[in-house]
C-alpha positions in Angstrom: 110.6 79.4 128.2 107.7 82.1 129.4 109.1 85.8 129.1 109.1 87.4 133.1 106.0 89.5 133.7 108.1 92.9 135.2 109.0 93.0 130.5 106.5 91.9 129.2 104.3 94.5 132.2 107.3 98.0 131.2 106.6 96.8 127.2 103.0 98.0 128.1 103.6 100.9 130.0 105.7 102.4 127.5 103.1 101.4 125.1 100.5 103.3 127.0 102.8 107.0 127.2 101.6 107.2 123.4 99.6 109.9 122.6 96.5 109.4 120.3 96.9 110.4 117.1 100.7 109.4 117.3 102.7 106.4 116.4 105.8 104.8 118.2 107.6 101.8 115.9 109.2 98.3 117.7 112.7 99.4 117.7 111.2 103.0 119.2 109.6 100.9 122.6 112.1 98.6 122.4 115.0 101.4 123.4 112.6 103.2 125.6 112.6 100.6 128.0 116.2 99.9 127.5 116.8 96.7 125.1 117.9 98.3 121.6 117.8 95.1 120.2 115.2 93.9 121.0 111.4 95.0 118.5 110.5 91.7 118.7 110.2 91.4 121.4 108.7 94.1 121.3 106.1 93.0 118.6 105.5 89.3 120.4 104.4 91.3 123.8 101.7 92.9 122.3 100.8 90.8 119.4 98.8 88.7 123.2 99.0 92.0 124.8 95.3 91.3 125.2 95.4 89.0 128.1 97.4 91.7 130.3 94.6 93.9 130.3 93.4 97.2 127.8 96.2 98.9 125.8 96.8 101.7 122.9 98.5 98.9 120.9 98.0 99.5 117.1 99.6 102.8 118.3 102.8 100.2 117.3 104.1 100.3 113.5 107.3 99.0 111.9 110.2 101.7 111.6 109.5 102.5 108.0 105.2 103.2 109.4 103.6 99.6 108.3 101.3 98.5 110.3 100.5 95.2 111.4 100.6 92.4 109.1 96.9 90.9 109.3 95.4 92.9 111.4 92.8 94.8 109.1 91.6 97.3 112.3 94.8 99.0 113.4 94.3 100.9 110.2 91.0 102.8 110.6 92.1 102.6 114.5 95.0 104.8 113.7 92.7 107.6 111.2 90.0 107.6 114.0 92.8 109.2 116.0 93.8 111.7 112.6 96.7 109.2 111.7 96.9 109.8 107.6 98.0 107.1 105.9 101.0 108.5 102.5 99.6 106.9 99.3 102.2 103.7 99.9 99.8 102.8 103.0 102.7 103.2 105.0 102.1 106.2 108.2 104.2 108.5 107.5 106.6 108.4 110.4 108.0 112.0 109.6 104.5 114.0 111.0 103.1 111.3 113.3 106.0 110.0 115.2 105.6 109.7 118.7 108.9 112.2 119.4 109.9 111.3 123.5 
C-alpha cells in the first residue's frame, strides 16, 4: 500500500525543523506529527527521503541515540555539527536531544 504524500511531507517537514547540532528520535518525530505509535513509519520515510529533496535526516537517531545501521556517514555529519558521541557509539541524548 503506497504511503500518502501528505504524510511523507509532514514527517519531512518535522525533520527539517531539527536545529543543527541537535538530534531527535524517530518516536519524537512520530509524536510531533500526532502519530505516537509510528516511529517505524518515520524510519521508513527517512530511508527514502532523498526522493523528495534534501532533508537533515542525519539528525534522527533511535531513542537510545544509535545511528541508522549501514549509514556510516551519519556519524560524520553529526560530528561536523558538533554532536558528540559516548564511548558506546551513541549520541548523548541528554545533551543533544532537540527540546521542542
